[in-house]
Structures are given as structure tokens and as C-alpha cells.
C-alpha positions as CSV (number, residue, x, y, z in Angstrom):
1,M,0.0,0.0,0.0
2,A,1.2,3.5,-0.8
3,P,2.3,5.6,2.2
4,N,-0.6,7.2,4.2
5,R,-3.0,5.1,2.1
6,R,-5.8,3.3,3.9
7,A,-8.8,1.6,2.6
8,F,-12.0,3.7,2.7
9,E,-10.1,6.6,4.3
10,D,-11.8,9.2,2.2
11,L,-14.7,7.1,0.9
12,T,-17.2,9.1,-1.2
13,H,-18.5,6.6,-3.8
14,V,-19.8,3.0,-3.8
15,T,-20.6,0.9,-6.9
16,L,-23.0,-1.8,-6.1
17,Q,-23.2,-4.7,-8.7
18,V,-26.8,-5.8,-8.4
19,L,-26.5,-8.7,-10.8
20,V,-24.3,-9.9,-13.7
21,A,-27.0,-10.9,-16.2
22,C,-27.9,-8.6,-19.1
23,N,-30.7,-8.5,-21.6
24,L,-28.3,-7.4,-24.5
25,S,-25.3,-9.2,-26.0
26,C,-23.0,-6.4,-27.2
27,D,-19.8,-7.4,-28.8
28,Y,-17.9,-4.7,-27.1
29,C,-19.2,-5.3,-23.6
30,F,-16.8,-4.9,-20.7
31,Q,-17.6,-8.4,-19.4
32,D,-15.6,-9.7,-22.4
33,A,-12.9,-7.0,-22.4
34,C,-9.6,-8.7,-22.8
35,N,-10.7,-11.5,-20.5
36,V,-10.3,-9.1,-17.6
37,T,-13.6,-9.9,-15.9
38,P,-15.4,-13.2,-16.3
39,S,-18.9,-13.2,-17.7
40,P,-20.7,-16.2,-16.2
41,R,-23.0,-17.7,-18.8
42,G,-26.6,-18.2,-17.7
43,E,-25.9,-16.4,-14.4
44,D,-29.0,-14.5,-13.4
45,R,-28.6,-14.4,-9.6
46,T,-29.4,-11.0,-8.0
47,V,-27.7,-10.1,-4.8
48,D,-29.9,-10.0,-1.7
49,P,-31.2,-6.4,-1.2
50,I,-31.1,-6.5,2.6
51,K,-27.5,-7.8,2.7
52,A,-26.5,-5.2,0.1
53,A,-28.2,-2.5,2.1
54,Q,-26.4,-3.7,5.3
55,A,-23.0,-3.6,3.6
56,T,-23.9,-0.1,2.3
57,I,-24.8,1.0,5.9
58,E,-21.4,-0.3,7.2
59,L,-19.6,1.8,4.6
60,L,-21.7,4.8,5.5
61,K,-20.6,4.4,9.1
62,A,-16.9,4.1,8.0
63,A,-17.1,7.0,5.6
64,P,-16.0,10.5,6.8
65,A,-18.8,12.2,5.0
66,D,-21.9,11.5,2.9
67,L,-21.8,9.0,0.1
68,S,-23.0,8.5,-3.4
69,L,-23.9,5.0,-4.6
70,T,-24.2,3.7,-8.2
71,F,-26.3,0.6,-9.0
72,S,-24.5,-1.4,-11.7
73,G,-24.6,-4.8,-13.4
74,G,-25.0,-6.6,-15.8
75,E,-28.1,-4.6,-16.4
76,P,-29.5,-3.4,-13.1
77,M,-32.9,-2.7,-14.5
78,L,-33.5,-6.4,-14.8
79,A,-33.9,-6.5,-11.0
80,P,-37.5,-6.2,-10.0
81,V,-38.9,-2.9,-8.6
82,E,-39.4,-4.7,-5.3
83,W,-35.7,-5.2,-5.0
84,Y,-35.0,-1.5,-5.1
85,G,-38.0,-0.8,-2.7
86,T,-36.5,-3.2,-0.1
87,F,-33.0,-1.7,-0.5
88,F,-34.2,1.9,-0.2
89,T,-36.4,1.1,2.8
90,T,-33.6,-0.7,4.7
91,V,-31.0,2.0,4.0
92,G,-33.5,4.8,4.6
93,R,-34.1,3.7,8.2
94,Y,-30.4,4.2,8.9
95,L,-30.2,7.5,7.1
96,Q,-33.1,8.8,9.1
97,E,-31.5,7.7,12.4
98,S,-28.0,8.8,11.6
99,G,-28.6,12.1,9.7
100,K,-26.2,11.0,7.0
101,K,-27.0,11.4,3.3
102,L,-26.7,9.0,0.4
103,S,-27.3,10.0,-3.3
104,Y,-28.1,7.4,-5.9
105,S,-27.2,6.8,-9.6
106,V,-27.8,3.8,-11.9
107,Q,-25.7,2.7,-14.8
108,T,-28.0,1.2,-17.4
109,N,-28.4,0.4,-21.0
110,I,-31.8,2.0,-20.6
111,S,-33.6,-0.7,-22.7
112,I,-35.8,-1.5,-19.7
113,L,-37.8,1.2,-17.9
114,R,-40.8,0.0,-15.9
115,P,-43.4,2.6,-14.7
116,G,-42.8,1.4,-11.1
117,I,-39.1,2.2,-11.4
118,I,-39.9,5.7,-12.7
119,D,-42.1,6.5,-9.7
120,L,-39.7,4.9,-7.1
121,F,-36.5,6.4,-8.6
122,R,-38.1,9.9,-8.8
123,K,-38.9,9.7,-5.1
124,Q,-35.2,8.8,-4.4
125,N,-33.9,11.4,-6.8
126,V,-31.9,8.8,-8.7
127,H,-29.5,10.0,-11.4
128,F,-29.4,8.0,-14.7
129,S,-26.0,7.2,-16.3
130,V,-27.0,5.8,-19.6
131,H,-24.8,3.5,-21.7
132,Y,-25.9,4.4,-25.2
133,D,-25.0,3.3,-28.8
134,G,-26.2,6.6,-30.3
135,M,-28.5,7.4,-33.2
136,L,-28.5,3.9,-34.7
137,D,-31.3,1.7,-35.8
138,D,-30.1,-1.7,-34.7
139,P,-32.9,-4.1,-33.6
140,K,-30.4,-6.3,-31.8
141,L,-29.3,-3.3,-29.7
142,L,-32.9,-2.2,-29.1
143,S,-31.9,1.2,-30.4
144,K,-35.3,2.8,-30.8
145,Q,-36.5,1.5,-27.4
146,R,-33.5,2.9,-25.6
147,R,-33.9,6.3,-27.4
148,D,-37.6,6.4,-26.4
149,N,-36.7,5.6,-22.8
150,I,-34.1,8.4,-22.7
151,A,-36.9,10.7,-23.9
152,T,-39.2,9.4,-21.2
153,L,-36.6,10.0,-18.5
154,S,-36.2,13.6,-19.8
155,E,-39.9,14.2,-19.8
156,N,-40.1,12.9,-16.2
157,G,-37.4,15.4,-15.0
158,F,-34.6,12.9,-14.3
159,T,-30.9,14.0,-14.5
160,I,-29.1,12.1,-17.2
161,T,-25.5,11.7,-18.2
162,A,-24.5,9.4,-21.1
163,L,-21.6,7.0,-21.9
164,V,-21.6,6.8,-25.7
165,V,-20.2,3.6,-27.1
166,G,-17.0,4.1,-29.2
167,T,-17.7,1.5,-32.0
168,V,-17.4,2.4,-35.6
169,A,-21.1,2.9,-36.2
170,S,-21.5,5.0,-33.0
171,L,-18.5,7.2,-33.7
172,R,-19.8,7.9,-37.2
173,A,-23.2,8.9,-35.7
174,L,-21.7,11.0,-32.9
175,P,-22.9,14.4,-34.2
176,E,-26.5,13.3,-34.5
177,T,-26.2,11.6,-31.1
178,M,-24.9,14.8,-29.5
179,E,-27.8,16.7,-30.9
180,F,-30.3,14.1,-29.6
181,L,-28.8,14.1,-26.2
182,R,-28.7,17.9,-26.1
183,N,-32.4,18.1,-27.1
184,H,-33.2,15.8,-24.1
185,G,-31.3,17.8,-21.5
186,V,-28.1,15.7,-21.3
187,R,-25.3,18.1,-20.5
188,Y,-22.4,15.7,-20.0
189,Y,-21.4,12.6,-21.9
190,R,-18.3,10.5,-22.3
191,I,-17.1,8.7,-25.4
192,N,-16.4,5.3,-24.0
193,Y,-12.6,4.9,-24.6
194,V,-12.5,1.3,-23.6
195,S,-14.9,0.2,-26.3
196,S,-12.7,2.1,-28.8
197,Q,-9.7,0.2,-27.5
198,G,-11.3,-3.1,-28.4
199,R,-13.7,-4.4,-25.8
200,G,-14.9,-7.8,-26.8
201,Y,-13.8,-8.4,-30.4
202,Q,-13.8,-4.8,-31.7
203,A,-10.1,-4.0,-31.7
204,S,-9.4,-4.6,-35.4
205,K,-12.6,-2.9,-36.5
206,I,-12.1,0.6,-35.1
207,P,-9.7,2.8,-37.1
208,P,-7.7,5.1,-34.8
209,E,-8.2,7.9,-37.3
210,L,-12.0,7.6,-36.9
211,R,-11.8,7.9,-33.1
212,A,-9.5,10.9,-33.4
213,E,-11.8,12.6,-35.9
214,A,-14.8,11.9,-33.6
215,E,-13.1,13.5,-30.6
216,F,-12.0,16.6,-32.5
217,E,-15.5,17.0,-34.0
218,S,-17.1,16.5,-30.6
219,A,-14.9,19.3,-29.2
220,F,-15.8,21.6,-32.1
221,L,-19.5,21.0,-31.6
222,A,-19.2,21.5,-27.9
223,S,-17.7,24.9,-28.7
224,Q,-20.6,25.7,-31.0
225,Y,-23.0,24.7,-28.1
226,D,-21.2,27.1,-25.8
227,F,-20.0,24.0,-23.8
228,Q,-23.5,23.4,-22.5
229,M,-23.2,19.9,-23.8
230,R,-19.7,18.2,-23.8
231,D,-17.3,15.4,-23.1
232,N,-15.0,16.8,-20.4
233,V,-12.3,14.2,-21.0
234,V,-12.0,15.3,-24.6
235,M,-12.2,19.0,-23.7
236,N,-9.3,18.5,-21.2
237,K,-7.1,17.2,-24.0
238,F,-7.6,20.6,-25.7
239,L,-6.6,22.3,-22.5
240,F,-3.5,20.1,-22.2
241,Y,-2.6,20.9,-25.8
242,Y,-2.9,24.6,-25.2
243,N,-0.8,24.6,-22.0
244,N,1.8,22.0,-23.1
245,V,2.2,22.7,-26.8
246,V,0.9,26.2,-27.6
247,L,2.2,27.9,-24.4
248,G,5.1,25.4,-23.9
249,K,4.6,25.2,-20.1
250,E,7.0,23.0,-18.2
251,Q,5.5,19.5,-18.0
252,I,6.4,16.2,-16.5
253,G,8.6,14.6,-19.1
254,K,7.4,11.1,-18.5
255,P,4.1,9.3,-18.3
256,R,2.7,8.6,-14.8
257,P,0.1,6.3,-13.4
258,Q,-3.3,7.9,-12.6
259,R,-3.9,8.7,-8.9
260,C,-7.5,7.6,-9.0
261,R,-7.3,6.5,-5.3
262,A,-9.7,3.6,-6.0
263,G,-10.3,1.7,-2.7
264,A,-9.6,4.9,-0.7
265,I,-12.3,7.1,-2.1
266,S,-14.3,4.5,-4.0
267,V,-15.2,0.8,-3.7
268,C,-17.0,-1.8,-5.7
269,L,-19.3,-4.3,-4.0
270,A,-19.4,-7.0,-6.6
271,A,-22.1,-9.7,-7.0
272,D,-19.6,-12.4,-6.1
273,G,-19.7,-11.2,-2.5
274,F,-16.4,-9.4,-2.4
275,A,-15.4,-5.7,-2.3
276,Y,-12.8,-4.5,-4.8
277,P,-11.1,-1.1,-5.2
278,C,-11.9,-0.8,-8.9
279,S,-15.1,-2.1,-10.7
280,F,-13.3,-2.4,-14.0
281,F,-10.4,-4.7,-13.3
282,T,-11.4,-6.9,-10.4
283,Q,-9.3,-9.9,-11.4
284,L,-6.1,-7.7,-11.6
285,T,-6.5,-6.1,-8.2
286,G,-8.1,-9.0,-6.3
287,P,-10.6,-8.4,-3.5
288,M,-10.1,-6.1,-0.5
289,A,-12.7,-7.7,1.8
290,R,-15.7,-9.9,1.9
291,T,-18.8,-7.7,1.5
292,S,-20.4,-9.4,4.5
293,E,-17.4,-8.5,6.7
294,L,-17.3,-4.8,5.9
295,P,-15.7,-2.5,7.0
296,S,-13.1,-4.9,8.3
297,L,-10.4,-5.9,5.7
298,M,-8.8,-9.1,4.5
299,E,-5.0,-9.4,4.4
300,G,-5.2,-8.8,0.6
301,A,-6.4,-5.2,1.0
302,S,-2.9,-3.6,1.0
303,E,-1.9,-5.5,-2.2
304,A,-5.1,-4.7,-4.0
305,L,-4.8,-1.0,-3.2
306,G,-1.2,-0.9,-4.3
307,R,-1.9,-2.3,-7.7
308,V,-4.3,0.4,-8.6
309,E,-1.6,3.1,-8.7
310,A,1.5,1.0,-9.3
311,S,3.9,2.0,-12.1
312,N,3.4,-0.1,-15.3
313,P,6.7,-0.7,-17.1
314,Y,4.9,-1.2,-20.5
315,Y,3.5,2.3,-20.4
316,D,6.5,3.9,-18.8
317,G,8.6,2.7,-21.7
318,K,6.1,3.1,-24.6
319,C,4.6,6.4,-23.6
320,R,7.8,8.3,-22.9
321,Q,8.5,9.1,-26.6
322,C,4.9,9.2,-27.8
323,S,3.8,12.3,-29.5
324,A,0.4,12.1,-27.7
325,L,2.0,12.4,-24.3
326,P,1.3,16.1,-24.0
327,I,-2.4,15.5,-24.3
328,C,-2.5,12.3,-22.4
329,G,0.1,12.3,-19.6
330,E,-1.5,9.6,-17.5
331,Y,-2.3,6.0,-17.9
332,C,-4.3,3.4,-15.9
333,P,-1.8,1.0,-14.4
334,L,-4.4,-1.8,-14.6
335,S,-5.1,-1.5,-18.4
336,P,-4.2,-4.9,-19.7
337,V,-1.2,-5.4,-21.9
338,T,-1.2,-8.6,-24.0
339,D,0.2,-10.0,-27.2
340,T,-2.9,-8.6,-28.9
341,N,-2.7,-5.3,-27.0
342,C,-6.3,-4.1,-26.5
343,V,-5.2,-0.5,-25.7
344,E,-3.2,-0.1,-29.0
345,S,-6.2,1.2,-30.9
346,F,-6.9,3.9,-28.3
347,C,-3.3,4.9,-28.0
348,N,-2.9,5.2,-31.8
349,A,-6.1,7.3,-31.8
350,Q,-4.5,9.8,-29.4
351,V,-1.5,10.0,-31.7
352,A,-3.9,10.7,-34.6
353,L,-5.7,13.3,-32.5
354,R,-2.4,15.1,-31.7
355,G,-1.8,15.1,-35.5
356,L,-5.2,16.7,-36.1
357,M,-4.5,19.3,-33.5
358,D,-1.2,20.2,-35.1
359,S,-2.6,20.4,-38.6
360,N,-5.6,22.5,-37.3
361,R,-3.7,24.5,-34.7
362,E,-5.6,27.7,-35.1
363,L,-9.0,26.0,-34.6
364,T,-7.6,23.9,-31.7
365,E,-6.4,27.1,-30.0
366,L,-9.7,28.8,-30.5
367,I,-11.6,25.9,-29.0
368,A,-9.3,25.7,-26.0
369,R,-9.4,29.4,-25.4
370,R,-13.2,29.4,-25.5
371,F,-13.3,26.5,-23.1
372,I,-10.9,28.2,-20.7
373,G,-13.2,31.3,-20.8
374,H,-16.2,29.1,-20.0
375,R,-14.5,27.5,-17.1
376,R,-13.5,30.8,-15.7
377,G,-17.0,32.1,-16.1
378,Y,-18.7,29.0,-14.7
379,P,-16.3,27.3,-12.3
380,G,-18.9,25.0,-10.9
381,D,-20.0,23.7,-14.3
382,V,-18.2,20.3,-14.1
383,P,-19.5,16.7,-13.7
384,R,-18.5,15.1,-10.4
385,S,-17.6,11.8,-12.2
386,C,-18.3,10.0,-15.4
387,G,-20.7,7.5,-13.9
388,G,-22.0,9.5,-10.9
389,R,-24.2,12.5,-10.4
390,P,-23.2,15.7,-12.2
């Protein structure tokens, strides 16, 4: 464990995996990403809502402040309305007695939206983080149904953020997708970089140049929308370019692992009954504790926490001379590196984006300066996290 690093020491966010089953079968799904996380076939077990609520309460007791919790899956909307009713009631009793607060989000493909969920989630002020393929018409992906459900959420006053899939078809439809989301009150979205890397079997199908063009275009369109609708990760790359390339500010001359502090400020309660620091790469970190034993820790907690921010020799060597370093600068130490490197597509896309910025430098500077002006004028206009409440 890193110095002065303790599990749950500054805990602010919990991801709760309600189940592992899903009603869609997307090629790029994280459950098949580079064999990082197993995807049990035929597994439809839903975690016990009372036990999940009890574990959440223990984390609330251990947390120094209020928490946010995200329901995840699989597809969490497969769980019956009664499951959520039981969970909210159980946790609600503790919140009333303790005076602590817990805000809720749900990560969903939004293909399922029961009337009972709408009423219950409205009462609990649940934020929707929607995984969305964009303005496509693919019956297999239930595209129209998902689009209609986003419109229904908007009509019912829910706060929505979107995680837009980075496949070829979705990237090509990104401008139309941005317009649709904007028309339905979605202010923040993310282009899912992992699906662009090659989640599932997509690695060879996503040209890096397409990803780069989509990111550049999304930044231009955000500028045209006065940044009232944007992908902050993409916009930050324009800020990095402006500071590191245009202004030539002194920067760290080598790549560095992200300091995400997973396990200290966030924790994932997985459906397998264990707590992990990171919900993306559970096999690589290993578990921190049994969910039923929270907030006490297993002996593996220190090791799990250390892996989240450990230096990765592959990136330390490869990124040092990369032309995209000034607009990237950080890497996730847990990103898998194999003989068929699943991050290669994304890395090459960032090199291509740097090239687009260089060849369109005047426009790049204009977008960056406008975004800097927006941030100065509206310092509070930032999402709290990609999957959480804005």
C-alpha cells in the first residue's frame, strides 16, 4: 500500500453490482474485455437487497462524509422494482436515524424502464448514467427502445448523463447523437474509450483515425453549443494541448500512473460477495474484503490498493517518446497489456488526435481558449464523475 493510504479513508462513492446478467449481448461489452472480468454464462442471480443494504450501511458508518452509490450490473434494471424498494427502505431507516445522506445513480443500457421504477426512482432522486450506442437503428441493440426511454426520462425530469459507445457505427453517428442528447437535457457525456480500445472483439474494427476525428469534431460541436453539452475528458485534451504545446509550459517529461485512489475514495461491491477497489479490473486487483465483513479488511487489501496506482513498465517505456504524451500524460496501471494489446487502438487514436490538433492548430487554440473562458465564467460547471451524479 502507498504511504498514508488506507482503505476507505476518504470514501465518497460506492458501486453496487446488483447482478451480472444482461438482456443485451453487445460485442464490445466490458464483461468480455480482454478477459479481464469473467462473464458467467446463464448467471442471473441477483444479490440479496437486505444484505446489500447492510453492507452499504457499514460503509456509511466508516465514511468520513456523505456517500454516493451507483447501481451497476450486468443490467441493473433487470432487478424487480421490489428489490429497489427493499433496498431503499432498509438504507432509509439508517439514514433517518444517523442524519447521513446517500445520493443514488444507476448505470444502465436503458432498454428497460418500468413505470414502477420511474415512480420509485423519482422519489429517491436517482440520477441515470445511460450507456448508449447513439443514433443507430439496430434491432439487436434495441436502439429505438433505448432512445424512447431516454426521452421518457427527460420528460419525467430525471438528471441524465451518457456514456456513448466508441464503436465504428456509434462514432460515425456521434454528431447526431450529441444533438439528440442535447435536445433531451443531457449536458455531460463520455465517449467510451474502452470500447474504442477493443472491448470484446472490436479491436481490429475501429480505425484510430475515426476515433481521433470523432473526438475533434465533438470538441468543435461543444464549442458551438457554448459548452452546455460536452465530453469533459475530450475537452481537457484541448486544454493540455494549449498549455503544453501552444504555451510550452513545463510539464512532467514522462508518463505517470493515474492517482484515482480507488479503494480509498471508492469501492465496488461485486455480485460475487467481495469488495474491490476498482469495478473495471477486479481480477487484476483482487478483493479487498468480503462484503459481509465490511468494514473490516482481508489481508489482501494492501496489495489490492497498491496495484491500482503502481507504475506499469509497459506504459513507462512506450509512452515516454509518444507524440500524444502532452495531451494524455497519465495511464491506468491496470489497463491490460497482452500480445494482442487491446489498448493499442486507443493509443494510436490519441497520436492521430495530436496530429489533427497540429494540422488544425488555429482552430484547436480557438476551441481551447473558448473552453478556458467558459470554465472561468462558470467554475462550478463540471460533472462530479463519469458515472456519478453531475
